N, CA, C and O atoms as a CHARMM CRD file, in Angstrom:
* protein
*
  356
    1    1 UNK  N     -0.11200 -13.35400 -93.75100 PROA 1      0.00000
    2    1 UNK  CA    -0.13900 -12.41400 -94.86000 PROA 1      0.00000
    3    1 UNK  C     -1.57500 -12.18400 -95.34600 PROA 1      0.00000
    4    1 UNK  O     -1.98000 -11.04700 -95.58900 PROA 1      0.00000
    5    2 UNK  N     -2.34000 -13.27600 -95.48400 PROA 2      0.00000
    6    2 UNK  CA    -3.71300 -13.17000 -95.96900 PROA 2      0.00000
    7    2 UNK  C     -4.58800 -12.37700 -94.99500 PROA 2      0.00000
    8    2 UNK  O     -5.44100 -11.59700 -95.41900 PROA 2      0.00000
    9    3 UNK  N     -4.37900 -12.57500 -93.69300 PROA 3      0.00000
   10    3 UNK  CA    -5.14600 -11.84300 -92.67900 PROA 3      0.00000
   11    3 UNK  C     -4.86500 -10.33900 -92.75300 PROA 3      0.00000
   12    3 UNK  O     -5.78000  -9.52300 -92.64100 PROA 3      0.00000
   13    4 UNK  N     -3.60600  -9.98600 -92.94300 PROA 4      0.00000
   14    4 UNK  CA    -3.21900  -8.57400 -93.04200 PROA 4      0.00000
   15    4 UNK  C     -3.85700  -7.92900 -94.27800 PROA 4      0.00000
   16    4 UNK  O     -4.36500  -6.80900 -94.21700 PROA 4      0.00000
   17    5 UNK  N     -3.81900  -8.64900 -95.38800 PROA 5      0.00000
   18    5 UNK  CA    -4.44000  -8.16400 -96.61300 PROA 5      0.00000
   19    5 UNK  C     -5.94000  -7.97700 -96.41500 PROA 5      0.00000
   20    5 UNK  O     -6.51000  -6.98600 -96.87200 PROA 5      0.00000
   21    6 UNK  N     -6.57000  -8.91500 -95.74100 PROA 6      0.00000
   22    6 UNK  CA    -8.00600  -8.82900 -95.47900 PROA 6      0.00000
   23    6 UNK  C     -8.32700  -7.61400 -94.61200 PROA 6      0.00000
   24    6 UNK  O     -9.33200  -6.94100 -94.84200 PROA 6      0.00000
   25    7 UNK  N     -7.49600  -7.32900 -93.63000 PROA 7      0.00000
   26    7 UNK  CA    -7.71300  -6.15600 -92.78000 PROA 7      0.00000
   27    7 UNK  C     -7.62900  -4.86700 -93.58600 PROA 7      0.00000
   28    7 UNK  O     -8.46400  -3.97700 -93.42900 PROA 7      0.00000
   29    8 UNK  N     -6.62900  -4.76800 -94.44400 PROA 8      0.00000
   30    8 UNK  CA    -6.49800  -3.58100 -95.29400 PROA 8      0.00000
   31    8 UNK  C     -7.66400  -3.48100 -96.27600 PROA 8      0.00000
   32    8 UNK  O     -8.17700  -2.39100 -96.53000 PROA 8      0.00000
   33    9 UNK  N     -8.07100  -4.59800 -96.81300 PROA 9      0.00000
   34    9 UNK  CA    -9.16100  -4.57900 -97.78600 PROA 9      0.00000
   35    9 UNK  C    -10.47600  -4.19500 -97.11500 PROA 9      0.00000
   36    9 UNK  O    -11.30500  -3.52500 -97.73300 PROA 9      0.00000
   37   10 UNK  N    -10.68400  -4.60500 -95.86400 PROA 10     0.00000
   38   10 UNK  CA   -11.89500  -4.19800 -95.15100 PROA 10     0.00000
   39   10 UNK  C    -11.92200  -2.68700 -94.96000 PROA 10     0.00000
   40   10 UNK  O    -12.96700  -2.06000 -95.13500 PROA 10     0.00000
   41   11 UNK  N    -10.79400  -2.10100 -94.60600 PROA 11     0.00000
   42   11 UNK  CA   -10.72500  -0.64400 -94.46900 PROA 11     0.00000
   43   11 UNK  C    -11.00800   0.03200 -95.80200 PROA 11     0.00000
   44   11 UNK  O    -11.71600   1.03700 -95.86000 PROA 11     0.00000
   45   12 UNK  N    -10.46100  -0.51600 -96.85400 PROA 12     0.00000
   46   12 UNK  CA   -10.71500   0.00000 -98.19900 PROA 12     0.00000
   47   12 UNK  C    -12.21600  -0.07800 -98.52100 PROA 12     0.00000
   48   12 UNK  O    -12.77600   0.85000 -99.10500 PROA 12     0.00000
   49   13 UNK  N    -12.85000  -1.17100 -98.14400 PROA 13     0.00000
   50   13 UNK  CA   -14.27800  -1.35200 -98.44100 PROA 13     0.00000
   51   13 UNK  C    -15.15200  -0.39900 -97.63700 PROA 13     0.00000
   52   13 UNK  O    -16.21600  -0.00300 -98.11100 PROA 13     0.00000
   53   14 UNK  N    -14.73000  -0.02000 -96.43000 PROA 14     0.00000
   54   14 UNK  CA   -15.45600   1.01400 -95.69200 PROA 14     0.00000
   55   14 UNK  C    -15.49700   2.29700 -96.51300 PROA 14     0.00000
   56   14 UNK  O    -16.55100   2.91300 -96.67000 PROA 14     0.00000
   57   15 UNK  N    -14.35100   2.68700 -97.02800 PROA 15     0.00000
   58   15 UNK  CA   -14.25000   3.92300 -97.81100 PROA 15     0.00000
   59   15 UNK  C    -15.06200   3.81100 -99.10000 PROA 15     0.00000
   60   15 UNK  O    -15.81500   4.72200 -99.44000 PROA 15     0.00000
   61   16 UNK  N    -14.91200   2.70300 -99.81300 PROA 16     0.00000
   62   16 UNK  CA   -15.64000   2.50900-101.06900 PROA 16     0.00000
   63   16 UNK  C    -17.14200   2.45800-100.81500 PROA 16     0.00000
   64   16 UNK  O    -17.92300   3.06900-101.54400 PROA 16     0.00000
   65   17 UNK  N    -17.53700   1.73400 -99.79000 PROA 17     0.00000
   66   17 UNK  CA   -18.96200   1.60600 -99.48000 PROA 17     0.00000
   67   17 UNK  C    -19.59200   2.93300 -99.11400 PROA 17     0.00000
   68   17 UNK  O    -20.64700   3.29200 -99.63600 PROA 17     0.00000
   69   18 UNK  N    -18.94900   3.65800 -98.22400 PROA 18     0.00000
   70   18 UNK  CA   -19.48300   4.97300 -97.84400 PROA 18     0.00000
   71   18 UNK  C    -19.44300   5.93200 -99.01900 PROA 18     0.00000
   72   18 UNK  O    -20.39600   6.67500 -99.25400 PROA 18     0.00000
   73   19 UNK  N    -18.34500   5.91800 -99.75600 PROA 19     0.00000
   74   19 UNK  CA   -18.22400   6.79900-100.91900 PROA 19     0.00000
   75   19 UNK  C    -19.29900   6.53400-101.94700 PROA 19     0.00000
   76   19 UNK  O    -19.84400   7.46700-102.53700 PROA 19     0.00000
   77   20 UNK  N    -19.60300   5.28000-102.16200 PROA 20     0.00000
   78   20 UNK  CA   -20.64700   4.93000-103.12400 PROA 20     0.00000
   79   20 UNK  C    -22.01600   5.43300-102.72200 PROA 20     0.00000
   80   20 UNK  O    -22.83100   5.79400-103.57100 PROA 20     0.00000
   81   21 UNK  N    -22.26600   5.45600-101.42200 PROA 21     0.00000
   82   21 UNK  CA   -23.57300   5.91600-100.95000 PROA 21     0.00000
   83   21 UNK  C    -23.68500   7.43900-100.89400 PROA 21     0.00000
   84   21 UNK  O    -24.76700   7.98400-100.67800 PROA 21     0.00000
   85   22 UNK  N    -22.56400   8.10900-101.08900 PROA 22     0.00000
   86   22 UNK  CA   -22.62500   9.57300-101.12600 PROA 22     0.00000
   87   22 UNK  C    -23.37600  10.06900-102.35900 PROA 22     0.00000
   88   22 UNK  O    -23.71300  11.25000-102.44600 PROA 22     0.00000
   89   23 UNK  N    -23.63700   9.18400-103.30500 PROA 23     0.00000
   90   23 UNK  CA   -24.44400   9.57300-104.47300 PROA 23     0.00000
   91   23 UNK  C    -25.80600  10.09600-104.02100 PROA 23     0.00000
   92   23 UNK  O    -26.35000  11.02700-104.61300 PROA 23     0.00000
   93   24 UNK  N    -26.35300   9.48300-102.96000 PROA 24     0.00000
   94   24 UNK  CA   -27.64200   9.94500-102.42200 PROA 24     0.00000
   95   24 UNK  C    -27.50400  11.35400-101.84400 PROA 24     0.00000
   96   24 UNK  O    -28.38600  12.19300-102.03100 PROA 24     0.00000
   97   25 UNK  N    -26.41700  11.60900-101.15300 PROA 25     0.00000
   98   25 UNK  CA   -26.18800  12.92600-100.55300 PROA 25     0.00000
   99   25 UNK  C    -26.04200  13.97800-101.65000 PROA 25     0.00000
  100   25 UNK  O    -26.64100  15.05000-101.57300 PROA 25     0.00000
  101   26 UNK  N    -25.24800  13.66800-102.66100 PROA 26     0.00000
  102   26 UNK  CA   -25.05700  14.61900-103.76200 PROA 26     0.00000
  103   26 UNK  C    -26.36300  14.87800-104.51000 PROA 26     0.00000
  104   26 UNK  O    -26.64100  16.00900-104.90900 PROA 26     0.00000
  105   27 UNK  N    -27.16200  13.82900-104.69900 PROA 27     0.00000
  106   27 UNK  CA   -28.44300  13.98200-105.38600 PROA 27     0.00000
  107   27 UNK  C    -29.38300  14.85400-104.56500 PROA 27     0.00000
  108   27 UNK  O    -30.04400  15.73700-105.11200 PROA 27     0.00000
  109   28 UNK  N    -29.45200  14.61500-103.24700 PROA 28     0.00000
  110   28 UNK  CA   -30.31000  15.42700-102.37600 PROA 28     0.00000
  111   28 UNK  C    -29.86700  16.88400-102.38700 PROA 28     0.00000
  112   28 UNK  O    -30.69800  17.79200-102.40200 PROA 28     0.00000
  113   29 UNK  N    -28.55800  17.10200-102.38000 PROA 29     0.00000
  114   29 UNK  CA   -28.04000  18.46800-102.41500 PROA 29     0.00000
  115   29 UNK  C    -28.42600  19.16700-103.71900 PROA 29     0.00000
  116   29 UNK  O    -28.81300  20.33500-103.71300 PROA 29     0.00000
  117   30 UNK  N    -28.31800  18.45000-104.82600 PROA 30     0.00000
  118   30 UNK  CA   -28.67700  19.04600-106.11700 PROA 30     0.00000
  119   30 UNK  C    -30.17000  19.37800-106.15500 PROA 30     0.00000
  120   30 UNK  O    -30.56300  20.43200-106.65600 PROA 30     0.00000
  121   31 UNK  N    -30.99600  18.47800-105.62600 PROA 31     0.00000
  122   31 UNK  CA   -32.43900  18.73400-105.59700 PROA 31     0.00000
  123   31 UNK  C    -32.72000  19.97300-104.75400 PROA 31     0.00000
  124   31 UNK  O    -33.49600  20.83900-105.15800 PROA 31     0.00000
  125   32 UNK  N    -32.09000  20.05900-103.58200 PROA 32     0.00000
  126   32 UNK  CA   -32.29400  21.19600-102.70700 PROA 32     0.00000
  127   32 UNK  C    -31.82100  22.49100-103.37400 PROA 32     0.00000
  128   32 UNK  O    -32.49400  23.51800-103.28800 PROA 32     0.00000
  129   33 UNK  N    -30.67100  22.43900-104.03200 PROA 33     0.00000
  130   33 UNK  CA   -30.09900  23.60900-104.68000 PROA 33     0.00000
  131   33 UNK  C    -30.99000  24.09500-105.82400 PROA 33     0.00000
  132   33 UNK  O    -31.22900  25.29500-105.96100 PROA 33     0.00000
  133   34 UNK  N    -31.47700  23.16600-106.64000 PROA 34     0.00000
  134   34 UNK  CA   -32.30100  23.52200-107.79500 PROA 34     0.00000
  135   34 UNK  C    -33.77800  23.68000-107.43200 PROA 34     0.00000
  136   34 UNK  O    -34.56200  24.20000-108.22600 PROA 34     0.00000
  137   35 UNK  N    -34.15700  23.23200-106.23300 PROA 35     0.00000
  138   35 UNK  CA   -35.55100  23.27600-105.78800 PROA 35     0.00000
  139   35 UNK  C    -36.47000  22.50200-106.73900 PROA 35     0.00000
  140   35 UNK  O    -37.62700  22.86700-106.94400 PROA 35     0.00000
  141   36 UNK  N    -35.92000  21.41900-107.31700 PROA 36     0.00000
  142   36 UNK  CA   -36.68200  20.61300-108.26100 PROA 36     0.00000
  143   36 UNK  C    -36.09300  19.20400-108.31500 PROA 36     0.00000
  144   36 UNK  O    -34.87700  19.01600-108.25800 PROA 36     0.00000
  145   37 UNK  N    -36.98800  18.22300-108.42800 PROA 37     0.00000
  146   37 UNK  CA   -36.53400  16.83800-108.58600 PROA 37     0.00000
  147   37 UNK  C    -36.99600  16.27000-109.92900 PROA 37     0.00000
  148   37 UNK  O    -37.09300  15.05400-110.09600 PROA 37     0.00000
  149   38 UNK  N    -37.27700  17.15300-110.87800 PROA 38     0.00000
  150   38 UNK  CA   -37.78200  16.74600-112.18000 PROA 38     0.00000
  151   38 UNK  C    -36.80100  15.81200-112.90100 PROA 38     0.00000
  152   38 UNK  O    -37.22500  14.87800-113.58200 PROA 38     0.00000
  153   39 UNK  N    -35.51800  16.05700-112.75800 PROA 39     0.00000
  154   39 UNK  CA   -34.51300  15.26000-113.47000 PROA 39     0.00000
  155   39 UNK  C    -34.23100  13.90400-112.83600 PROA 39     0.00000
  156   39 UNK  O    -33.47300  13.11200-113.39600 PROA 39     0.00000
  157   40 UNK  N    -34.82700  13.62100-111.67900 PROA 40     0.00000
  158   40 UNK  CA   -34.55500  12.37800-110.96900 PROA 40     0.00000
  159   40 UNK  C    -35.55200  11.30900-111.40500 PROA 40     0.00000
  160   40 UNK  O    -36.76200  11.53400-111.40000 PROA 40     0.00000
  161   41 UNK  N    -35.03600  10.15800-111.77700 PROA 41     0.00000
  162   41 UNK  CA   -35.89100   9.02200-112.11200 PROA 41     0.00000
  163   41 UNK  C    -36.28800   8.33600-110.80800 PROA 41     0.00000
  164   41 UNK  O    -35.45400   7.70900-110.15400 PROA 41     0.00000
  165   42 UNK  N    -37.55500   8.45400-110.43100 PROA 42     0.00000
  166   42 UNK  CA   -38.01000   7.86000-109.18400 PROA 42     0.00000
  167   42 UNK  C    -37.88600   6.34300-109.21500 PROA 42     0.00000
  168   42 UNK  O    -37.50600   5.73800-108.21300 PROA 42     0.00000
  169   43 UNK  N    -38.19700   5.72200-110.34000 PROA 43     0.00000
  170   43 UNK  CA   -38.07800   4.26100-110.42100 PROA 43     0.00000
  171   43 UNK  C    -36.61200   3.83200-110.31800 PROA 43     0.00000
  172   43 UNK  O    -36.31400   2.82700-109.67100 PROA 43     0.00000
  173   44 UNK  N    -35.70800   4.56300-110.93300 PROA 44     0.00000
  174   44 UNK  CA   -34.28100   4.26400-110.82600 PROA 44     0.00000
  175   44 UNK  C    -33.77900   4.46200-109.41000 PROA 44     0.00000
  176   44 UNK  O    -33.02100   3.64400-108.88800 PROA 44     0.00000
  177   45 UNK  N    -34.20600   5.55300-108.79100 PROA 45     0.00000
  178   45 UNK  CA   -33.80500   5.81100-107.40900 PROA 45     0.00000
  179   45 UNK  C    -34.32400   4.71800-106.48700 PROA 45     0.00000
  180   45 UNK  O    -33.58000   4.20600-105.65000 PROA 45     0.00000
  181   46 UNK  N    -35.59600   4.35700-106.63400 PROA 46     0.00000
  182   46 UNK  CA   -36.17900   3.34500-105.74500 PROA 46     0.00000
  183   46 UNK  C    -35.52600   1.97900-105.91300 PROA 46     0.00000
  184   46 UNK  O    -35.39400   1.24000-104.93800 PROA 46     0.00000
  185   47 UNK  N    -35.11500   1.62900-107.12800 PROA 47     0.00000
  186   47 UNK  CA   -34.44400   0.34300-107.31300 PROA 47     0.00000
  187   47 UNK  C    -33.07700   0.34200-106.62000 PROA 47     0.00000
  188   47 UNK  O    -32.68900  -0.66500-106.02700 PROA 47     0.00000
  189   48 UNK  N    -32.35100   1.44800-106.68800 PROA 48     0.00000
  190   48 UNK  CA   -31.06600   1.55300-105.97300 PROA 48     0.00000
  191   48 UNK  C    -31.29600   1.53700-104.46300 PROA 48     0.00000
  192   48 UNK  O    -30.55400   0.89100-103.72300 PROA 48     0.00000
  193   49 UNK  N    -32.31200   2.24100-104.01800 PROA 49     0.00000
  194   49 UNK  CA   -32.61400   2.29500-102.58200 PROA 49     0.00000
  195   49 UNK  C    -33.01200   0.91300-102.06700 PROA 49     0.00000
  196   49 UNK  O    -32.61700   0.52200-100.96800 PROA 49     0.00000
  197   50 UNK  N    -33.78600   0.17900-102.85000 PROA 50     0.00000
  198   50 UNK  CA   -34.17800  -1.18100-102.48000 PROA 50     0.00000
  199   50 UNK  C    -32.94500  -2.06900-102.33900 PROA 50     0.00000
  200   50 UNK  O    -32.86200  -2.87500-101.41100 PROA 50     0.00000
  201   51 UNK  N    -31.99400  -1.92600-103.24800 PROA 51     0.00000
  202   51 UNK  CA   -30.76900  -2.72300-103.18800 PROA 51     0.00000
  203   51 UNK  C    -29.97500  -2.41300-101.91400 PROA 51     0.00000
  204   51 UNK  O    -29.46800  -3.32600-101.26200 PROA 51     0.00000
  205   52 UNK  N    -29.86600  -1.13400-101.56300 PROA 52     0.00000
  206   52 UNK  CA   -29.14200  -0.75200-100.34700 PROA 52     0.00000
  207   52 UNK  C    -29.84100  -1.32200 -99.11400 PROA 52     0.00000
  208   52 UNK  O    -29.18500  -1.84000 -98.21000 PROA 52     0.00000
  209   53 UNK  N    -31.16500  -1.22600 -99.07900 PROA 53     0.00000
  210   53 UNK  CA   -31.92300  -1.78500 -97.95100 PROA 53     0.00000
  211   53 UNK  C    -31.72400  -3.30000 -97.86400 PROA 53     0.00000
  212   53 UNK  O    -31.60100  -3.84900 -96.77000 PROA 53     0.00000
  213   54 UNK  N    -31.69400  -3.96500 -99.00300 PROA 54     0.00000
  214   54 UNK  CA   -31.48600  -5.41400 -99.03100 PROA 54     0.00000
  215   54 UNK  C    -30.10100  -5.77800 -98.49500 PROA 54     0.00000
  216   54 UNK  O    -29.96500  -6.74500 -97.74600 PROA 54     0.00000
  217   55 UNK  N    -29.06900  -5.01200 -98.87300 PROA 55     0.00000
  218   55 UNK  CA   -27.72300  -5.26300 -98.35700 PROA 55     0.00000
  219   55 UNK  C    -27.66600  -5.03100 -96.84900 PROA 55     0.00000
  220   55 UNK  O    -26.96200  -5.75000 -96.14000 PROA 55     0.00000
  221   56 UNK  N    -28.39900  -4.03600 -96.35500 PROA 56     0.00000
  222   56 UNK  CA   -28.43400  -3.78500 -94.91600 PROA 56     0.00000
  223   56 UNK  C    -29.04900  -4.97100 -94.17900 PROA 56     0.00000
  224   56 UNK  O    -28.51100  -5.42000 -93.16700 PROA 56     0.00000
  225   57 UNK  N    -30.16200  -5.47500 -94.67500 PROA 57     0.00000
  226   57 UNK  CA   -30.80800  -6.63400 -94.05000 PROA 57     0.00000
  227   57 UNK  C    -29.87000  -7.84300 -94.10100 PROA 57     0.00000
  228   57 UNK  O    -29.73900  -8.57000 -93.11600 PROA 57     0.00000
  229   58 UNK  N    -29.22600  -8.05300 -95.23300 PROA 58     0.00000
  230   58 UNK  CA   -28.29400  -9.16800 -95.36500 PROA 58     0.00000
  231   58 UNK  C    -27.14500  -9.03900 -94.36000 PROA 58     0.00000
  232   58 UNK  O    -26.78100 -10.01500 -93.70400 PROA 58     0.00000
  233   59 UNK  N    -26.58500  -7.85300 -94.24100 PROA 59     0.00000
  234   59 UNK  CA   -25.51300  -7.61900 -93.27800 PROA 59     0.00000
  235   59 UNK  C    -25.95900  -7.89700 -91.85300 PROA 59     0.00000
  236   59 UNK  O    -25.21100  -8.45900 -91.05300 PROA 59     0.00000
  237   60 UNK  N    -27.18100  -7.50200 -91.54700 PROA 60     0.00000
  238   60 UNK  CA   -27.73400  -7.75000 -90.21800 PROA 60     0.00000
  239   60 UNK  C    -27.92700  -9.24600 -89.99000 PROA 60     0.00000
  240   60 UNK  O    -27.61600  -9.75300 -88.91200 PROA 60     0.00000
  241   61 UNK  N    -28.43400  -9.95400 -90.99200 PROA 61     0.00000
  242   61 UNK  CA   -28.67500 -11.39600 -90.86000 PROA 61     0.00000
  243   61 UNK  C    -27.39200 -12.18700 -90.64400 PROA 61     0.00000
  244   61 UNK  O    -27.38200 -13.16700 -89.89800 PROA 61     0.00000
  245   62 UNK  N    -26.30500 -11.76400 -91.29800 PROA 62     0.00000
  246   62 UNK  CA   -25.04200 -12.49600 -91.14100 PROA 62     0.00000
  247   62 UNK  C    -24.12200 -11.83400 -90.11400 PROA 62     0.00000
  248   62 UNK  O    -22.98500 -12.26300 -89.92100 PROA 62     0.00000
  249   63 UNK  N    -24.62300 -10.78900 -89.46000 PROA 63     0.00000
  250   63 UNK  CA   -23.87400 -10.05800 -88.42300 PROA 63     0.00000
  251   63 UNK  C    -22.53600  -9.53700 -88.93400 PROA 63     0.00000
  252   63 UNK  O    -21.50600  -9.68900 -88.27800 PROA 63     0.00000
  253   64 UNK  N    -22.56600  -8.91700 -90.12200 PROA 64     0.00000
  254   64 UNK  CA   -21.36000  -8.36000 -90.71400 PROA 64     0.00000
  255   64 UNK  C    -21.33200  -6.85900 -90.44100 PROA 64     0.00000
  256   64 UNK  O    -22.12400  -6.09700 -90.99700 PROA 64     0.00000
  257   65 UNK  N    -20.41900  -6.45600 -89.58900 PROA 65     0.00000
  258   65 UNK  CA   -20.33800  -5.05600 -89.15700 PROA 65     0.00000
  259   65 UNK  C    -20.11900  -4.09200 -90.32500 PROA 65     0.00000
  260   65 UNK  O    -20.71800  -3.01700 -90.36400 PROA 65     0.00000
  261   66 UNK  N    -19.27000  -4.47300 -91.26500 PROA 66     0.00000
  262   66 UNK  CA   -18.99500  -3.62900 -92.42500 PROA 66     0.00000
  263   66 UNK  C    -20.26900  -3.35700 -93.22300 PROA 66     0.00000
  264   66 UNK  O    -20.57600  -2.20500 -93.52900 PROA 66     0.00000
  265   67 UNK  N    -21.00100  -4.40000 -93.55600 PROA 67     0.00000
  266   67 UNK  CA   -22.23500  -4.22600 -94.32500 PROA 67     0.00000
  267   67 UNK  C    -23.27200  -3.41100 -93.55500 PROA 67     0.00000
  268   67 UNK  O    -23.96800  -2.57900 -94.13700 PROA 67     0.00000
  269   68 UNK  N    -23.37300  -3.64600 -92.26400 PROA 68     0.00000
  270   68 UNK  CA   -24.34700  -2.91500 -91.45400 PROA 68     0.00000
  271   68 UNK  C    -24.01200  -1.43500 -91.40800 PROA 68     0.00000
  272   68 UNK  O    -24.88800  -0.59700 -91.62000 PROA 68     0.00000
  273   69 UNK  N    -22.76600  -1.10300 -91.13700 PROA 69     0.00000
  274   69 UNK  CA   -22.37600   0.30700 -91.01700 PROA 69     0.00000
  275   69 UNK  C    -22.51700   1.05600 -92.33500 PROA 69     0.00000
  276   69 UNK  O    -23.11900   2.12800 -92.39000 PROA 69     0.00000
  277   70 UNK  N    -21.96700   0.49100 -93.38000 PROA 70     0.00000
  278   70 UNK  CA   -21.98000   1.17100 -94.67600 PROA 70     0.00000
  279   70 UNK  C    -23.40800   1.32800 -95.19900 PROA 70     0.00000
  280   70 UNK  O    -23.78000   2.40300 -95.67000 PROA 70     0.00000
  281   71 UNK  N    -24.19200   0.28400 -95.11900 PROA 71     0.00000
  282   71 UNK  CA   -25.53700   0.35800 -95.67500 PROA 71     0.00000
  283   71 UNK  C    -26.52800   1.07700 -94.77400 PROA 71     0.00000
  284   71 UNK  O    -27.56300   1.54100 -95.25300 PROA 71     0.00000
  285   72 UNK  N    -26.23800   1.18400 -93.47800 PROA 72     0.00000
  286   72 UNK  CA   -27.04700   2.04700 -92.60600 PROA 72     0.00000
  287   72 UNK  C    -26.90600   3.49100 -93.06500 PROA 72     0.00000
  288   72 UNK  O    -27.89000   4.22500 -93.15800 PROA 72     0.00000
  289   73 UNK  N    -25.66400   3.89100 -93.35200 PROA 73     0.00000
  290   73 UNK  CA   -25.43900   5.23300 -93.89300 PROA 73     0.00000
  291   73 UNK  C    -26.18400   5.40400 -95.21000 PROA 73     0.00000
  292   73 UNK  O    -26.80500   6.44000 -95.44600 PROA 73     0.00000
  293   74 UNK  N    -26.12300   4.38900 -96.06700 PROA 74     0.00000
  294   74 UNK  CA   -26.80400   4.45400 -97.35800 PROA 74     0.00000
  295   74 UNK  C    -28.31100   4.59200 -97.21900 PROA 74     0.00000
  296   74 UNK  O    -28.93400   5.35500 -97.95700 PROA 74     0.00000
  297   75 UNK  N    -28.89800   3.86500 -96.28500 PROA 75     0.00000
  298   75 UNK  CA   -30.35000   3.94800 -96.07700 PROA 75     0.00000
  299   75 UNK  C    -30.72700   5.33700 -95.55900 PROA 75     0.00000
  300   75 UNK  O    -31.70000   5.92900 -96.02700 PROA 75     0.00000
  301   76 UNK  N    -29.97400   5.85100 -94.61100 PROA 76     0.00000
  302   76 UNK  CA   -30.26700   7.19000 -94.07300 PROA 76     0.00000
  303   76 UNK  C    -30.12600   8.24800 -95.16300 PROA 76     0.00000
  304   76 UNK  O    -30.99500   9.10700 -95.31400 PROA 76     0.00000
  305   77 UNK  N    -29.04500   8.18800 -95.91400 PROA 77     0.00000
  306   77 UNK  CA   -28.84200   9.15100 -97.00500 PROA 77     0.00000
  307   77 UNK  C    -29.92800   8.98900 -98.06600 PROA 77     0.00000
  308   77 UNK  O    -30.41700   9.97700 -98.61400 PROA 77     0.00000
  309   78 UNK  N    -30.30300   7.75400 -98.35300 PROA 78     0.00000
  310   78 UNK  CA   -31.36600   7.50500 -99.32200 PROA 78     0.00000
  311   78 UNK  C    -32.71200   8.04300 -98.87000 PROA 78     0.00000
  312   78 UNK  O    -33.47400   8.57700 -99.67600 PROA 78     0.00000
  313   79 UNK  N    -33.00700   7.90500 -97.58100 PROA 79     0.00000
  314   79 UNK  CA   -34.26400   8.45100 -97.04900 PROA 79     0.00000
  315   79 UNK  C    -34.29000   9.97100 -97.15300 PROA 79     0.00000
  316   79 UNK  O    -35.31800  10.56000 -97.48900 PROA 79     0.00000
  317   80 UNK  N    -33.16200  10.59700 -96.86500 PROA 80     0.00000
  318   80 UNK  CA   -33.08200  12.05900 -97.01000 PROA 80     0.00000
  319   80 UNK  C    -33.32300  12.45200 -98.46000 PROA 80     0.00000
  320   80 UNK  O    -34.05100  13.40500 -98.73900 PROA 80     0.00000
  321   81 UNK  N    -32.71400  11.72100 -99.37300 PROA 81     0.00000
  322   81 UNK  CA   -32.89500  12.00200-100.80000 PROA 81     0.00000
  323   81 UNK  C    -34.35300  11.77400-101.20700 PROA 81     0.00000
  324   81 UNK  O    -34.91500  12.56800-101.96100 PROA 81     0.00000
  325   82 UNK  N    -34.95500  10.71600-100.72000 PROA 82     0.00000
  326   82 UNK  CA   -36.36300  10.42800-101.04000 PROA 82     0.00000
  327   82 UNK  C    -37.28000  11.54400-100.53900 PROA 82     0.00000
  328   82 UNK  O    -38.21200  11.94800-101.23300 PROA 82     0.00000
  329   83 UNK  N    -37.01200  12.03100 -99.34400 PROA 83     0.00000
  330   83 UNK  CA   -37.79300  13.15200 -98.81300 PROA 83     0.00000
  331   83 UNK  C    -37.63700  14.37500 -99.71100 PROA 83     0.00000
  332   83 UNK  O    -38.61400  15.06800 -99.99400 PROA 83     0.00000
  333   84 UNK  N    -36.41700  14.64000-100.15600 PROA 84     0.00000
  334   84 UNK  CA   -36.18100  15.77800-101.05000 PROA 84     0.00000
  335   84 UNK  C    -36.91400  15.59200-102.38200 PROA 84     0.00000
  336   84 UNK  O    -37.46300  16.54900-102.92800 PROA 84     0.00000
  337   85 UNK  N    -36.92300  14.37300-102.89900 PROA 85     0.00000
  338   85 UNK  CA   -37.62500  14.09900-104.15400 PROA 85     0.00000
  339   85 UNK  C    -39.12100  14.38700-103.99400 PROA 85     0.00000
  340   85 UNK  O    -39.73500  15.01800-104.85500 PROA 85     0.00000
  341   86 UNK  N    -39.69500  13.92300-102.89500 PROA 86     0.00000
  342   86 UNK  CA   -41.13200  14.12100-102.65700 PROA 86     0.00000
  343   86 UNK  C    -41.43100  15.60400-102.43800 PROA 86     0.00000
  344   86 UNK  O    -42.40600  16.12100-102.98100 PROA 86     0.00000
  345   87 UNK  N    -40.60700  16.29000-101.65200 PROA 87     0.00000
  346   87 UNK  CA   -40.84800  17.71500-101.37300 PROA 87     0.00000
  347   87 UNK  C    -40.76100  18.58300-102.62400 PROA 87     0.00000
  348   87 UNK  O    -41.52900  19.53300-102.77700 PROA 87     0.00000
  349   88 UNK  N    -39.82900  18.26200-103.51800 PROA 88     0.00000
  350   88 UNK  CA   -39.58400  19.12200-104.67900 PROA 88     0.00000
  351   88 UNK  C    -40.06100  18.51500-106.00500 PROA 88     0.00000
  352   88 UNK  O    -39.56800  18.88600-107.07000 PROA 88     0.00000
  353   89 UNK  N    -41.01400  17.58700-105.93900 PROA 89     0.00000
  354   89 UNK  CA   -41.52100  17.01200-107.19200 PROA 89     0.00000
  355   89 UNK  C    -42.64600  17.84200-107.76900 PROA 89     0.00000
  356   89 UNK  O    -43.18800  17.50200-108.82100 PROA 89     0.00000
């Protein structure tokens, strides 16, 4: 029973993890749409991006596929957002 629950919860965490990182995608889209990154706190963004990068490294160190996949997406989305912030600042 516990193994089955863990399998379902891992699938749930894939969705939650990816969904949480879509904040970077939405932010990049808003910057692109408005052609301005004035409303974005660079220090706030960088602290969130640092946390995502740290989770990716941790996932890699413990060989956790879930952490690696979800946070790889987060790092890529975060880099796109960072590029948009720099381009439209």
